N, C-alpha and C positions, 0 to 999 in steps of 0.2 A: 652221275654215270654209278651203274651198280654191280658191273663187273669189277670181281674181285683181285683175279692175277693179272698178270703185267701179260699173257699171252689172251686174256680173257678182254672182250669190246662186247658190246649192241648190235644187234642185228642190223640196226639205225645205222650204225658205221661203217656196213661192209661199203664196198665197193662195186661196180659189177662188174662181173666176169669173176670175185672172185670164190673160191671155194672154203666152208669150213663145215664145223660138224658142231649140233646143240650142246649144252652145256645145262642149262637150267633153264626156266621158263619161273622168272619174280613173279612178287607180287602175292593178292589170291583175287578170289570171290568169281565171279562169272567172267571178267576178262583170260584170268587164265586158264580157266577149265576150256574157254571156247578155243584159246589159242592151241590148245594139247589135243582137243577133239578134233582140229585142222590137223595133225598130224605131226605139227614141233613136240616131239619129246628129246628129252636126252638121249645122244647117241646117234642122233638122224641126221646124213649129211645134207646140205644145202649149199645151194649157188644164187649169188645174186644176180637176177638178171637184169633189172632197173627202175631208176627212180620215175613216176609219171612228171610231166612237164613242169608242173609247179612243186615237185619234190615229196607228194604226196597222194596217192599210196604208193610203196615199192612193190615190185614183183619177184617172188624166188622161186626157183626151182628143185623140188624135192622128190626122193622116189619116182622119177618118170613124169611127173606131175605138176603145174604152175597152180601158184599160191602169191594173192593180192593183201598185203597188209597195212594197216595204216601205220603212221609212225608212232603214234604211241600206243599200239602193241609190238612193234618190229623192237621200242626200246625195253620191254621185257623181256625178251629172248636174249638171253648170254649166250655167245660164241665163243670156239679157242679158234 
């Protein structure tokens, strides 16, 4: 787990219906850039919508749009 604070967790650990705010995107390279280009930047409010039947990918709602992420990507997003 990458989260540092007791209140912080990874996006992949959220339950459907939970709302949170992005704290940071960890890692580097193209995956981090891709995640941030999709709009998951620090300060953005998100809501976990659902997991796919086999658990990957997940769907989140943010600023009026729905976004699907692979679990590998969701583990890089730290939320509070």
